[in-house]
GUTORFI-941885 format. One record per atom (N, C-alpha, C, O): residue number from 1; atom name; x negated, y, z. Coordinates in steps of 0.02 Angstrom, whole numbers, plus 50000, padded with zeros to 5 digits. Example, Ala and Ser with C-alpha at 12.3 -4.5 7.8 and 13.67 -1.06 7.14 Angstrom:
BEGIN
R    i  at     px     py     pz
R    1   N  49340  49716  50390
R    1  CA  49385  49775  50390
R    1   C  49340  49835  50390
R    1   O  49288  49834  50423
R    2   N  49358  49888  50354
R    2  CA  49316  49947  50357
R    2   C  49355  50002  50394
R    2   O  49330  50057  50402
END
This chain:
BEGIN
R    i  at     px     py     pz
R    1   N  51285  50091  46037
R    1  CA  51360  50126  46026
R    1   C  51314  50202  45999
R    1   O  51263  50221  46028
R    2   N  51341  50234  45943
R    2  CA  51324  50268  45915
R    2   C  51346  50343  45939
R    2   O  51392  50348  45979
R    3   N  51307  50408  45911
R    3  CA  51330  50461  45940
R    3   C  51411  50479  45921
R    3   O  51436  50518  45961
R    4   N  51446  50460  45876
R    4  CA  51488  50474  45847
R    4   C  51557  50423  45901
R    4   O  51613  50446  45911
R    5   N  51542  50380  45917
R    5  CA  51575  50341  45965
R    5   C  51580  50376  46020
R    5   O  51634  50391  46046
R    6   N  51520  50391  46041
R    6  CA  51522  50431  46123
R    6   C  51547  50476  46118
R    6   O  51576  50496  46168
R    7   N  51549  50511  46066
R    7  CA  51592  50578  46075
R    7   C  51664  50571  46069
R    7   O  51704  50609  46096
R    8   N  51681  50510  46025
R    8  CA  51746  50515  46031
R    8   C  51781  50482  46102
R    8   O  51840  50493  46118
R    9   N  51730  50434  46145
R    9  CA  51751  50422  46194
R    9   C  51757  50477  46249
R    9   O  51803  50480  46290
R   10   N  51705  50519  46245
R   10  CA  51715  50572  46294
R   10   C  51781  50624  46278
R   10   O  51814  50654  46320
R   11   N  51789  50623  46206
R   11  CA  51844  50674  46187
R   11   C  51905  50662  46197
R   11   O  51949  50704  46207
R   12   N  51910  50577  46196
R   12  CA  51988  50546  46209
R   12   C  51987  50537  46290
R   12   O  52040  50535  46321
R   13   N  51918  50533  46326
R   13  CA  51930  50510  46399
R   13   C  51937  50431  46409
R   13   O  51979  50405  46446
R   14   N  51901  50406  46381
R   14  CA  51915  50334  46378
R   14   C  51888  50308  46437
R   14   O  51872  50249  46439
R   15   N  51880  50350  46492
R   15  CA  51869  50319  46558
R   15   C  51920  50305  46612
R   15   O  51973  50336  46616
R   16   N  51898  50241  46665
R   16  CA  51930  50239  46717
R   16   C  51881  50270  46776
R   16   O  51820  50269  46782
R   17   N  51930  50296  46816
R   17  CA  51872  50318  46884
R   17   C  51907  50268  46937
R   17   O  51965  50246  46938
R   18   N  51867  50260  46970
R   18  CA  51868  50215  47042
R   18   C  51833  50253  47101
R   18   O  51787  50291  47084
R   19   N  51848  50249  47169
R   19  CA  51827  50282  47209
R   19   C  51802  50227  47271
R   19   O  51843  50193  47302
R   20   N  51745  50224  47282
R   20  CA  51703  50187  47330
R   20   C  51708  50229  47405
R   20   O  51714  50290  47410
R   21   N  51705  50196  47443
R   21  CA  51711  50227  47514
R   21   C  51649  50239  47544
R   21   O  51609  50196  47525
R   22   N  51625  50277  47580
R   22  CA  51557  50285  47617
R   22   C  51581  50293  47687
R   22   O  51618  50336  47711
R   23   N  51551  50238  47717
R   23  CA  51571  50227  47783
R   23   C  51545  50255  47838
R   23   O  51484  50252  47833
R   24   N  51563  50283  47893
R   24  CA  51524  50299  47964
R   24   C  51545  50227  47990
R   24   O  51603  50210  48002
R   25   N  51481  50184  47997
R   25  CA  51491  50130  48022
R   25   C  51463  50113  48116
R   25   O  51453  50063  48150
R   26   N  51459  50185  48125
R   26  CA  51447  50186  48211
R   26   C  51522  50189  48230
R   26   O  51539  50157  48280
R   27   N  51578  50231  48186
R   27  CA  51638  50246  48226
R   27   C  51685  50213  48178
R   27   O  51743  50231  48185
R   28   N  51673  50168  48130
R   28  CA  51716  50134  48085
R   28   C  51778  50174  48061
R   28   O  51838  50164  48073
R   29   N  51747  50219  48024
R   29  CA  51780  50286  47989
R   29   C  51770  50295  47920
R   29   O  51709  50291  47912
R   30   N  51797  50305  47867
R   30  CA  51778  50319  47799
R   30   C  51757  50400  47812
R   30   O  51798  50440  47835
R   31   N  51708  50413  47799
R   31  CA  51668  50487  47783
R   31   C  51699  50525  47724
R   31   O  51729  50578  47726
R   32   N  51684  50487  47669
R   32  CA  51700  50497  47597
R   32   C  51711  50452  47546
R   32   O  51723  50394  47565
R   33   N  51710  50462  47481
R   33  CA  51720  50425  47431
R   33   C  51678  50448  47374
R   33   O  51678  50506  47353
R   34   N  51627  50382  47341
R   34  CA  51594  50401  47290
R   34   C  51643  50390  47233
R   34   O  51683  50343  47236
R   35   N  51641  50438  47174
R   35  CA  51683  50434  47105
R   35   C  51637  50395  47065
R   35   O  51578  50413  47060
R   36   N  51659  50341  47037
R   36  CA  51631  50302  46990
R   36   C  51664  50282  46938
R   36   O  51722  50261  46939
R   37   N  51614  50290  46869
R   37  CA  51661  50285  46803
R   37   C  51647  50210  46791
R   37   O  51599  50177  46811
R   38   N  51719  50181  46739
R   38  CA  51699  50110  46717
R   38   C  51720  50138  46642
R   38   O  51744  50193  46627
R   39   N  51705  50087  46604
R   39  CA  51751  50076  46534
R   39   C  51745  49996  46508
R   39   O  51708  49951  46528
R   40   N  51777  49997  46476
R   40  CA  51795  49922  46468
R   40   C  51777  49883  46397
R   40   O  51797  49827  46379
R   41   N  51734  49927  46364
R   41  CA  51702  49909  46317
R   41   C  51622  49873  46331
R   41   O  51604  49822  46301
R   42   N  51583  49908  46378
R   42  CA  51531  49866  46400
R   42   C  51504  49902  46462
R   42   O  51529  49956  46478
R   43   N  51450  49873  46502
R   43  CA  51445  49893  46566
R   43   C  51415  49964  46555
R   43   O  51377  49981  46510
R   44   N  51443  50007  46612
R   44  CA  51426  50076  46617
R   44   C  51350  50092  46606
R   44   O  51333  50135  46564
R   45   N  51303  50056  46645
R   45  CA  51240  50073  46631
R   45   C  51222  50062  46561
R   45   O  51171  50093  46545
R   46   N  51251  50024  46512
R   46  CA  51223  50023  46442
R   46   C  51257  50102  46410
R   46   O  51219  50141  46383
R   47   N  51316  50114  46416
R   47  CA  51354  50175  46402
R   47   C  51320  50229  46419
R   47   O  51319  50271  46375
R   48   N  51283  50246  46485
R   48  CA  51241  50300  46497
R   48   C  51172  50294  46453
R   48   O  51151  50339  46417
R   49   N  51147  50240  46460
R   49  CA  51095  50241  46420
R   49   C  51096  50261  46352
R   49   O  51053  50294  46324
R   50   N  51152  50238  46326
R   50  CA  51158  50272  46254
R   50   C  51184  50339  46249
R   50   O  51182  50368  46194
R   51   N  51208  50367  46300
R   51  CA  51205  50436  46306
R   51   C  51134  50465  46312
R   51   O  51116  50503  46266
R   52   N  51099  50455  46353
R   52  CA  51031  50484  46356
R   52   C  50991  50465  46287
R   52   O  50945  50500  46265
R   53   N  51006  50427  46266
R   53  CA  50970  50418  46186
R   53   C  51004  50462  46137
R   53   O  50973  50487  46090
R   54   N  51057  50470  46146
R   54  CA  51096  50524  46097
R   54   C  51099  50593  46123
R   54   O  51131  50638  46095
R   55   N  51061  50601  46186
R   55  CA  51065  50673  46209
R   55   C  51144  50700  46233
R   55   O  51158  50758  46218
R   56   N  51179  50670  46258
R   56  CA  51253  50686  46270
R   56   C  51267  50660  46338
R   56   O  51325  50647  46355
R   57   N  51207  50651  46386
R   57  CA  51223  50650  46462
R   57   C  51257  50702  46476
R   57   O  51315  50685  46489
R   58   N  51247  50759  46479
R   58  CA  51285  50824  46510
R   58   C  51348  50823  46487
R   58   O  51388  50849  46526
R   59   N  51378  50797  46421
R   59  CA  51457  50805  46417
R   59   C  51485  50748  46444
R   59   O  51544  50744  46461
R   60   N  51438  50696  46450
R   60  CA  51467  50631  46484
R   60   C  51476  50654  46556
R   60   O  51531  50644  46582
R   61   N  51430  50681  46588
R   61  CA  51425  50691  46662
R   61   C  51493  50754  46689
R   61   O  51523  50761  46743
R   62   N  51497  50791  46625
R   62  CA  51546  50849  46654
R   62   C  51616  50823  46633
R   62   O  51666  50856  46646
R   63   N  51619  50757  46598
R   63  CA  51686  50737  46592
R   63   C  51712  50700  46665
R   63   O  51762  50712  46698
R   64   N  51659  50652  46674
R   64  CA  51648  50612  46735
R   64   C  51680  50655  46794
R   64   O  51732  50638  46822
R   65   N  51641  50716  46809
R   65  CA  51650  50763  46862
R   65   C  51721  50766  46861
R   65   O  51756  50740  46904
R   66   N  51742  50800  46811
R   66  CA  51803  50820  46804
R   66   C  51854  50774  46822
R   66   O  51898  50778  46865
R   67   N  51840  50728  46781
R   67  CA  51894  50660  46806
R   67   C  51893  50649  46886
R   67   O  51945  50636  46914
R   68   N  51837  50653  46918
R   68  CA  51833  50637  46993
R   68   C  51865  50686  47032
R   68   O  51899  50672  47081
R   69   N  51856  50749  47010
R   69  CA  51894  50794  47051
R   69   C  51980  50805  47041
R   69   O  52016  50828  47086
R   70   N  52004  50786  46978
R   70  CA  52066  50794  46953
R   70   C  52101  50746  46984
R   70   O  52159  50760  47001
R   71   N  52071  50675  46998
R   71  CA  52112  50607  47017
R   71   C  52106  50595  47096
R   71   O  52122  50545  47127
R   72   N  52082  50648  47118
R   72  CA  52053  50627  47206
R   72   C  52118  50658  47239
R   72   O  52141  50714  47227
R   73   N  52139  50617  47277
R   73  CA  52195  50644  47317
R   73   C  52171  50638  47375
R   73   O  52222  50644  47408
R   74   N  52132  50630  47410
R   74  CA  52105  50625  47470
R   74   C  52074  50687  47494
R   74   O  52048  50686  47550
R   75   N  52073  50742  47459
R   75  CA  52020  50800  47469
R   75   C  52023  50833  47530
R   75   O  51971  50853  47555
R   76   N  52084  50843  47562
R   76  CA  52098  50874  47619
R   76   C  52054  50855  47682
R   76   O  52029  50893  47724
R   77   N  52050  50776  47677
R   77  CA  52021  50733  47765
R   77   C  51958  50716  47753
R   77   O  51917  50713  47800
R   78   N  51937  50697  47671
R   78  CA  51864  50680  47668
R   78   C  51826  50704  47611
R   78   O  51860  50733  47568
R   79   N  51768  50698  47599
R   79  CA  51729  50706  47542
R   79   C  51719  50665  47488
R   79   O  51718  50604  47488
R   80   N  51709  50712  47432
R   80  CA  51702  50676  47371
R   80   C  51627  50679  47347
R   80   O  51601  50734  47346
R   81   N  51593  50627  47328
R   81  CA  51533  50617  47303
R   81   C  51522  50597  47242
R   81   O  51538  50541  47223
R   82   N  51483  50656  47194
R   82  CA  51492  50650  47109
R   82   C  51430  50659  47097
R   82   O  51396  50703  47125
R   83   N  51403  50609  47045
R   83  CA  51343  50606  47019
R   83   C  51339  50644  46959
R   83   O  51382  50647  46915
R   84   N  51266  50681  46958
R   84  CA  51247  50725  46916
R   84   C  51162  50737  46918
R   84   O  51122  50731  46964
R   85   N  51156  50756  46848
R   85  CA  51084  50759  46833
R   85   C  51049  50832  46858
R   85   O  51089  50879  46855
R   86   N  50998  50847  46877
R   86  CA  50974  50916  46879
R   86   C  50992  50960  46822
R   86   O  51019  51014  46831
R   87   N  50973  50930  46748
R   87  CA  50989  50965  46698
R   87   C  51058  50981  46686
R   87   O  51064  51030  46649
R   88   N  51102  50959  46701
R   88  CA  51180  50972  46691
R   88   C  51196  51019  46747
R   88   O  51230  51070  46743
R   89   N  51165  50993  46807
R   89  CA  51184  51043  46851
R   89   C  51172  51119  46851
R   89   O  51205  51161  46882
R   90   N  51114  51131  46810
R   90  CA  51080  51198  46802
R   90   C  51092  51233  46750
R   90   O  51083  51294  46749
R   91   N  51114  51196  46697
R   91  CA  51134  51217  46628
R   91   C  51216  51237  46638
R   91   O  51244  51285  46611
R   92   N  51246  51192  46680
R   92  CA  51328  51215  46664
R   92   C  51346  51245  46746
R   92   O  51402  51237  46769
R   93   N  51303  51273  46776
R   93  CA  51316  51304  46850
R   93   C  51369  51340  46844
R   93   O  51406  51339  46892
R   94   N  51381  51367  46804
R   94  CA  51433  51423  46812
R   94   C  51506  51400  46798
R   94   O  51556  51432  46815
R   95   N  51506  51338  46764
R   95  CA  51577  51298  46753
R   95   C  51564  51271  46829
R   95   O  51596  51308  46867
R   96   N  51539  51234  46856
R   96  CA  51544  51197  46903
R   96   C  51564  51235  46966
R   96   O  51600  51211  47010
R   97   N  51530  51311  46967
R   97  CA  51542  51349  47028
R   97   C  51624  51370  47018
R   97   O  51663  51373  47066
R   98   N  51639  51381  46966
R   98  CA  51713  51394  46947
R   98   C  51761  51321  46980
R   98   O  51810  51326  47017
R   99   N  51739  51271  46961
R   99  CA  51778  51207  46959
R   99   C  51763  51209  47048
R   99   O  51810  51175  47068
R  100   N  51740  51221  47084
R  100  CA  51722  51205  47152
R  100   C  51782  51246  47194
R  100   O  51804  51225  47248
R  101   N  51804  51302  47164
R  101  CA  51852  51344  47193
R  101   C  51920  51317  47225
R  101   O  51958  51346  47265
R  102   N  51924  51243  47191
R  102  CA  51981  51211  47194
R  102   C  51980  51136  47213
R  102   O  52029  51099  47213
R  103   N  51920  51120  47229
R  103  CA  51908  51040  47229
R  103   C  51900  51017  47301
R  103   O  51881  50960  47311
R  104   N  51912  51055  47348
R  104  CA  51894  51021  47407
R  104   C  51827  51018  47433
R  104   O  51786  51062  47418
R  105   N  51809  50963  47478
R  105  CA  51729  50958  47495
R  105   C  51703  50905  47460
R  105   O  51721  50846  47466
R  106   N  51647  50933  47411
R  106  CA  51606  50896  47369
R  106   C  51539  50887  47399
R  106   O  51515  50929  47438
R  107   N  51503  50823  47379
R  107  CA  51432  50809  47373
R  107   C  51401  50798  47315
R  107   O  51404  50740  47295
R  108   N  51370  50838  47282
R  108  CA  51318  50812  47236
R  108   C  51277  50760  47239
R  108   O  51235  50759  47284
R  109   N  51281  50711  47198
R  109  CA  51211  50658  47207
R  109   C  51160  50675  47137
R  109   O  51192  50687  47085
R  110   N  51114  50676  47134
R  110  CA  51052  50678  47110
R  110   C  51002  50629  47119
R  110   O  50963  50626  47166
R  111   N  51007  50573  47048
R  111  CA  50971  50528  47047
R  111   C  50902  50541  47067
R  111   O  50876  50593  47047
R  112   N  50869  50500  47105
R  112  CA  50791  50500  47128
R  112   C  50748  50509  47050
R  112   O  50712  50557  47036
R  113   N  50759  50466  47018
R  113  CA  50741  50463  46957
R  113   C  50726  50518  46897
R  113   O  50685  50519  46851
R  114   N  50782  50567  46920
R  114  CA  50795  50617  46868
R  114   C  50741  50674  46880
R  114   O  50710  50685  46932
R  115   N  50737  50705  46819
R  115  CA  50661  50746  46846
R  115   C  50686  50840  46817
R  115   O  50722  50856  46770
R  116   N  50656  50876  46856
R  116  CA  50669  50938  46851
R  116   C  50595  50961  46846
R  116   O  50548  50935  46875
R  117   N  50593  51022  46798
R  117  CA  50529  51053  46775
R  117   C  50517  51106  46844
R  117   O  50560  51143  46866
R  118   N  50448  51101  46870
R  118  CA  50419  51135  46923
R  118   C  50441  51207  46919
R  118   O  50460  51237  46969
R  119   N  50438  51233  46865
R  119  CA  50466  51309  46854
R  119   C  50544  51325  46862
R  119   O  50571  51380  46858
R  120   N  50577  51254  46876
R  120  CA  50648  51258  46869
R  120   C  50655  51259  46941
R  120   O  50703  51294  46959
R  121   N  50620  51230  46991
R  121  CA  50632  51216  47056
R  121   C  50660  51279  47115
R  121   O  50703  51269  47158
R  122   N  50635  51324  47108
R  122  CA  50674  51396  47137
R  122   C  50736  51398  47121
R  122   O  50780  51392  47164
R  123   N  50750  51408  47043
R  123  CA  50805  51431  47016
R  123   C  50852  51367  47052
R  123   O  50893  51382  47095
R  124   N  50842  51300  47033
R  124  CA  50869  51250  47061
R  124   C  50898  51241  47152
R  124   O  50953  51219  47169
R  125   N  50845  51264  47195
R  125  CA  50858  51264  47261
R  125   C  50903  51327  47283
R  125   O  50938  51330  47334
R  126   N  50896  51372  47239
R  126  CA  50925  51447  47261
R  126   C  51011  51423  47235
R  126   O  51059  51439  47271
R  127   N  51019  51397  47194
R  127  CA  51094  51369  47166
R  127   C  51113  51325  47214
R  127   O  51168  51326  47243
R  128   N  51070  51287  47223
R  128  CA  51105  51233  47280
R  128   C  51124  51266  47341
R  128   O  51173  51243  47371
R  129   N  51091  51323  47370
R  129  CA  51100  51349  47441
R  129   C  51146  51388  47419
R  129   O  51181  51401  47468
R  130   N  51173  51424  47360
R  130  CA  51237  51475  47355
R  130   C  51286  51431  47363
R  130   O  51320  51440  47413
R  131   N  51305  51366  47314
R  131  CA  51357  51329  47344
R  131   C  51345  51313  47405
R  131   O  51398  51330  47432
R  132   N  51315  51294  47440
R  132  CA  51322  51276  47506
R  132   C  51354  51333  47545
R  132   O  51404  51319  47579
R  133   N  51331  51394  47545
R  133  CA  51365  51435  47576
R  133   C  51437  51461  47548
R  133   O  51481  51480  47587
R  134   N  51444  51459  47484
R  134  CA  51510  51479  47473
R  134   C  51565  51417  47488
R  134   O  51618  51430  47516
R  135   N  51551  51362  47470
R  135  CA  51608  51301  47458
R  135   C  51588  51245  47531
R  135   O  51632  51207  47551
R  136   N  51537  51247  47555
R  136  CA  51505  51194  47596
R  136   C  51500  51144  47562
R  136   O  51523  51090  47580
R  137   N  51464  51154  47498
R  137  CA  51447  51096  47446
R  137   C  51391  51063  47487
R  137   O  51353  51099  47520
R  138   N  51383  50992  47487
R  138  CA  51329  50963  47505
R  138   C  51284  50922  47454
R  138   O  51313  50907  47402
R  139   N  51230  50905  47460
R  139  CA  51193  50867  47403
R  139   C  51158  50803  47441
R  139   O  51140  50796  47499
R  140   N  51155  50759  47380
R  140  CA  51122  50696  47413
R  140   C  51072  50662  47349
R  140   O  51087  50655  47290
R  141   N  51015  50646  47379
R  141  CA  50965  50605  47338
R  141   C  50992  50535  47342
R  141   O  51004  50505  47395
R  142   N  51002  50506  47270
R  142  CA  51043  50439  47271
R  142   C  50988  50397  47246
R  142   O  50943  50424  47214
R  143   N  50988  50324  47259
R  143  CA  50937  50276  47240
R  143   C  50874  50278  47244
R  143   O  50830  50259  47205
R  144   N  50872  50316  47318
R  144  CA  50789  50335  47348
R  144   C  50751  50250  47353
R  144   O  50782  50201  47374
R  145   N  50710  50250  47339
R  145  CA  50665  50188  47320
R  145   C  50689  50149  47263
R  145   O  50704  50090  47268
R  146   N  50694  50186  47205
R  146  CA  50707  50150  47147
R  146   C  50654  50176  47098
R  146   O  50632  50144  47050
R  147   N  50636  50239  47117
R  147  CA  50586  50275  47065
R  147   C  50502  50292  47109
R  147   O  50477  50252  47149
R  148   N  50479  50342  47095
R  148  CA  50422  50351  47136
R  148   C  50412  50416  47168
R  148   O  50356  50440  47175
R  149   N  50471  50449  47190
R  149  CA  50474  50508  47212
R  149   C  50461  50501  47298
R  149   O  50497  50467  47334
R  150   N  50405  50539  47319
R  150  CA  50379  50528  47377
R  150   C  50420  50566  47424
R  150   O  50452  50616  47408
R  151   N  50417  50540  47485
R  151  CA  50453  50592  47546
R  151   C  50456  50644  47546
R  151   O  50512  50670  47552
R  152   N  50393  50688  47539
R  152  CA  50385  50749  47554
R  152   C  50404  50784  47485
R  152   O  50409  50845  47481
R  153   N  50412  50748  47441
R  153  CA  50464  50787  47369
R  153   C  50528  50794  47405
R  153   O  50562  50846  47409
R  154   N  50544  50727  47435
R  154  CA  50633  50733  47442
R  154   C  50645  50779  47506
R  154   O  50700  50805  47513
R  155   N  50595  50791  47553
R  155  CA  50613  50825  47602
R  155   C  50615  50915  47576
R  155   O  50654  50953  47604
R  156   N  50579  50933  47535
R  156  CA  50568  51001  47493
R  156   C  50628  51022  47474
R  156   O  50638  51082  47470
R  157   N  50689  50968  47456
R  157  CA  50736  50993  47419
R  157   C  50796  51016  47477
R  157   O  50798  50987  47531
R  158   N  50840  51065  47461
R  158  CA  50875  51074  47514
R  158   C  50958  51025  47515
R  158   O  51014  51050  47507
R  159   N  50946  50961  47526
R  159  CA  50991  50905  47527
R  159   C  51011  50879  47586
R  159   O  50974  50883  47635
R  160   N  51056  50855  47589
R  160  CA  51096  50833  47664
R  160   C  51101  50758  47675
R  160   O  51123  50737  47729
R  161   N  51079  50709  47619
R  161  CA  51088  50651  47624
R  161   C  51024  50602  47581
R  161   O  50993  50624  47532
R  162   N  51019  50566  47597
R  162  CA  50969  50510  47547
R  162   C  51010  50448  47547
R  162   O  51039  50425  47596
R  163   N  51010  50431  47503
R  163  CA  51052  50347  47487
R  163   C  51006  50305  47462
R  163   O  50980  50320  47408
R  164   N  50991  50255  47489
R  164  CA  50945  50220  47468
R  164   C  50959  50169  47415
R  164   O  51016  50147  47412
R  165   N  50919  50152  47380
R  165  CA  50945  50102  47336
R  165   C  50959  50033  47356
R  165   O  50930  50008  47404
R  166   N  51006  49999  47319
R  166  CA  51055  49933  47352
R  166   C  50999  49880  47370
R  166   O  51007  49844  47420
R  167   N  50949  49877  47334
R  167  CA  50891  49841  47322
R  167   C  50852  49831  47397
R  167   O  50824  49779  47415
R  168   N  50859  49895  47437
R  168  CA  50824  49886  47488
R  168   C  50841  49846  47547
R  168   O  50801  49822  47587
R  169   N  50918  49840  47547
R  169  CA  50969  49810  47603
R  169   C  50960  49730  47573
R  169   O  50950  49683  47611
R  170   N  50963  49721  47507
R  170  CA  50971  49650  47479
R  170   C  50910  49606  47510
R  170   O  50852  49625  47511
R  171   N  50931  49545  47535
R  171  CA  50902  49487  47572
R  171   C  50841  49519  47611
R  171   O  50785  49494  47607
R  172   N  50857  49582  47653
R  172  CA  50807  49608  47702
R  172   C  50800  49551  47739
R  172   O  50739  49557  47750
R  173   N  50813  49504  47765
R  173  CA  50793  49453  47811
R  173   C  50730  49406  47789
R  173   O  50695  49374  47829
R  174   N  50724  49407  47724
R  174  CA  50669  49357  47694
R  174   C  50623  49413  47679
R  174   O  50571  49396  47650
R  175   N  50629  49470  47689
R  175  CA  50570  49528  47663
R  175   C  50571  49581  47728
R  175   O  50616  49620  47744
R  176   N  50523  49572  47753
R  176  CA  50507  49593  47823
R  176   C  50501  49661  47794
R  176   O  50534  49705  47822
R  177   N  50457  49679  47732
R  177  CA  50433  49746  47706
R  177   C  50493  49810  47695
R  177   O  50487  49871  47693
R  178   N  50546  49767  47688
R  178  CA  50620  49795  47674
R  178   C  50649  49829  47745
R  178   O  50671  49885  47758
R  179   N  50640  49779  47779
R  179  CA  50659  49802  47849
R  179   C  50613  49859  47883
R  179   O  50637  49901  47921
R  180   N  50563  49858  47870
R  180  CA  50518  49914  47899
R  180   C  50523  49984  47863
R  180   O  50515  50038  47891
R  181   N  50537  49973  47796
R  181  CA  50541  50031  47750
R  181   C  50618  50069  47783
R  181   O  50627  50129  47793
R  182   N  50657  50022  47793
R  182  CA  50737  50053  47800
R  182   C  50719  50097  47883
R  182   O  50732  50155  47895
R  183   N  50692  50057  47923
R  183  CA  50687  50068  47986
R  183   C  50638  50124  47987
R  183   O  50654  50168  48028
R  184   N  50597  50133  47962
R  184  CA  50546  50192  47974
R  184   C  50574  50256  47926
R  184   O  50557  50314  47937
R  185   N  50625  50234  47864
R  185  CA  50645  50297  47821
R  185   C  50713  50311  47864
R  185   O  50746  50358  47841
R  186   N  50736  50287  47910
R  186  CA  50794  50313  47963
R  186   C  50765  50356  47995
R  186   O  50787  50413  47995
R  187   N  50699  50337  48036
R  187  CA  50678  50375  48089
R  187   C  50661  50453  48063
R  187   O  50676  50507  48088
R  188   N  50620  50434  47998
R  188  CA  50604  50494  47981
R  188   C  50643  50542  47952
R  188   O  50620  50599  47944
R  189   N  50711  50526  47930
R  189  CA  50747  50573  47896
R  189   C  50789  50606  47969
R  189   O  50800  50666  47973
R  190   N  50807  50559  48021
R  190  CA  50816  50584  48073
R  190   C  50785  50647  48104
R  190   O  50812  50701  48114
R  191   N  50726  50629  48117
R  191  CA  50679  50685  48119
R  191   C  50682  50735  48084
R  191   O  50663  50787  48111
R  192   N  50699  50739  48034
R  192  CA  50701  50804  47974
R  192   C  50776  50821  47962
R  192   O  50790  50848  47908
R  193   N  50823  50807  48006
R  193  CA  50886  50821  48001
R  193   C  50919  50799  47926
R  193   O  50951  50840  47892
R  194   N  50911  50759  47914
R  194  CA  50940  50727  47847
R  194   C  50978  50659  47864
R  194   O  50962  50633  47917
R  195   N  51024  50631  47829
R  195  CA  51060  50582  47838
R  195   C  51060  50536  47791
R  195   O  51064  50553  47732
R  196   N  51053  50451  47816
R  196  CA  51029  50433  47773
R  196   C  51101  50367  47764
R  196   O  51123  50341  47816
R  197   N  51123  50352  47712
R  197  CA  51169  50309  47668
R  197   C  51137  50252  47635
R  197   O  51105  50258  47583
R  198   N  51147  50189  47671
R  198  CA  51121  50142  47638
R  198   C  51170  50111  47585
R  198   O  51225  50096  47607
R  199   N  51158  50101  47525
R  199  CA  51196  50067  47484
R  199   C  51178  50007  47471
R  199   O  51119  49990  47474
R  200   N  51249  49949  47447
R  200  CA  51224  49897  47428
R  200   C  51248  49839  47476
R  200   O  51235  49780  47463
R  201   N  51285  49860  47535
R  201  CA  51295  49827  47587
R  201   C  51346  49774  47569
R  201   O  51396  49796  47540
R  202   N  51342  49699  47581
R  202  CA  51378  49666  47548
R  202   C  51413  49601  47605
R  202   O  51458  49563  47587
R  203   N  51382  49599  47676
R  203  CA  51398  49566  47700
R  203   C  51394  49587  47772
R  203   O  51370  49643  47782
R  204   N  51414  49549  47827
R  204  CA  51406  49572  47886
R  204   C  51342  49567  47921
R  204   O  51338  49602  47971
R  205   N  51299  49536  47908
R  205  CA  51240  49524  47935
R  205   C  51198  49593  47927
R  205   O  51164  49620  47971
R  206   N  51208  49615  47857
R  206  CA  51170  49681  47845
R  206   C  51208  49736  47880
R  206   O  51180  49786  47901
R  207   N  51280  49724  47889
R  207  CA  51311  49791  47924
R  207   C  51290  49811  47991
R  207   O  51285  49867  48016
R  208   N  51273  49733  48025
R  208  CA  51251  49739  48094
R  208   C  51186  49765  48107
R  208   O  51176  49802  48156
R  209   N  51138  49748  48067
R  209  CA  51063  49755  48067
R  209   C  51063  49843  48053
R  209   O  51020  49876  48082
R  210   N  51108  49875  48012
R  210  CA  51104  49927  48012
R  210   C  51128  49971  48058
R  210   O  51108  50029  48060
R  211   N  51193  49937  48117
R  211  CA  51218  49984  48143
R  211   C  51182  49969  48215
R  211   O  51194  50002  48266
R  212   N  51139  49915  48212
R  212  CA  51067  49903  48284
R  212   C  51026  49957  48269
R  212   O  51004  49996  48311
R  213   N  51015  49959  48202
R  213  CA  50952  50008  48184
R  213   C  50970  50089  48213
R  213   O  50929  50131  48230
R  214   N  51046  50097  48213
R  214  CA  51083  50158  48219
R  214   C  51078  50204  48154
R  214   O  51060  50263  48156
R  215   N  51095  50172  48098
R  215  CA  51117  50212  48039
R  215   C  51201  50229  48041
R  215   O  51239  50187  48063
R  216   N  51219  50279  48021
R  216  CA  51265  50312  48018
R  216   C  51317  50281  47983
R  216   O  51368  50255  48004
R  217   N  51283  50294  47890
R  217  CA  51324  50288  47842
R  217   C  51305  50221  47797
R  217   O  51250  50194  47799
R  218   N  51341  50207  47770
R  218  CA  51342  50131  47712
R  218   C  51391  50131  47675
R  218   O  51448  50148  47692
R  219   N  51377  50113  47627
R  219  CA  51431  50094  47550
R  219   C  51412  50030  47518
R  219   O  51355  50008  47508
R  220   N  51469  50005  47503
R  220  CA  51442  49926  47446
R  220   C  51518  49887  47478
R  220   O  51561  49898  47521
R  221   N  51499  49825  47413
R  221  CA  51553  49784  47409
R  221   C  51587  49759  47488
R  221   O  51647  49746  47496
R  222   N  51542  49757  47533
R  222  CA  51576  49731  47598
R  222   C  51634  49767  47617
R  222   O  51679  49734  47641
R  223   N  51641  49824  47613
R  223  CA  51696  49866  47633
R  223   C  51744  49861  47570
R  223   O  51800  49843  47588
R  224   N  51741  49870  47508
R  224  CA  51773  49881  47455
R  224   C  51741  49876  47389
R  224   O  51689  49909  47387
R  225   N  51759  49842  47326
R  225  CA  51725  49859  47270
R  225   C  51744  49916  47234
R  225   O  51710  49933  47186
R  226   N  51809  49957  47258
R  226  CA  51809  50016  47239
R  226   C  51892  50033  47228
R  226   O  51927  49983  47237
R  227   N  51922  50080  47213
R  227  CA  51983  50082  47207
R  227   C  52013  50128  47161
R  227   O  51972  50168  47140
R  228   N  52070  50136  47138
R  228  CA  52098  50182  47097
R  228   C  52121  50232  47150
R  228   O  52129  50220  47210
R  229   N  52133  50295  47113
R  229  CA  52159  50343  47157
R  229   C  52236  50335  47189
R  229   O  52258  50378  47227
END
């Protein structure tokens, strides 16, 4: 998809927003919903890649964030999780701050594989802390385990959640290493006052393993594939 086609899709808002619940599996209650974007023409992962190649990531992210906020009707009782890159967050901080005034409880998710320059980290953390003070905004590292971020770097960030990559729970019984990673990560995050959300839960066996481990939050097709507002 070329730049002109992408811009037209963004301008005409040719996207569908669905919401996937994040469940407190110890209390069997919905904690929040992640806003996910879908398009009819191609897999969303391919569209995102096209946005990156054409330097339109921020424009796309801002559109999906506004869609997620505008269509979300459970804002009074639950949290809304929104995906954003570090670059978009820093570049459009003033606009985001303005949107948060009427948006309810928001948790921003930064991809583990996204990058921020070392000289921008202080500004990033200061802005994250400011939104937490003003609006009770939360932050999460998304897809942990998919890239190369070490746990020390994750702990330095003022985040509330670490969301694991869906591959970590997949076929966990056949891969003892995955069980060990999930077990140790859960214990380590708990000791450092951060919460773990296990993504990719697709069956009861996975759910029961996580419940026994003491994990509080999970997300995946086992609960629902996603719902419209």
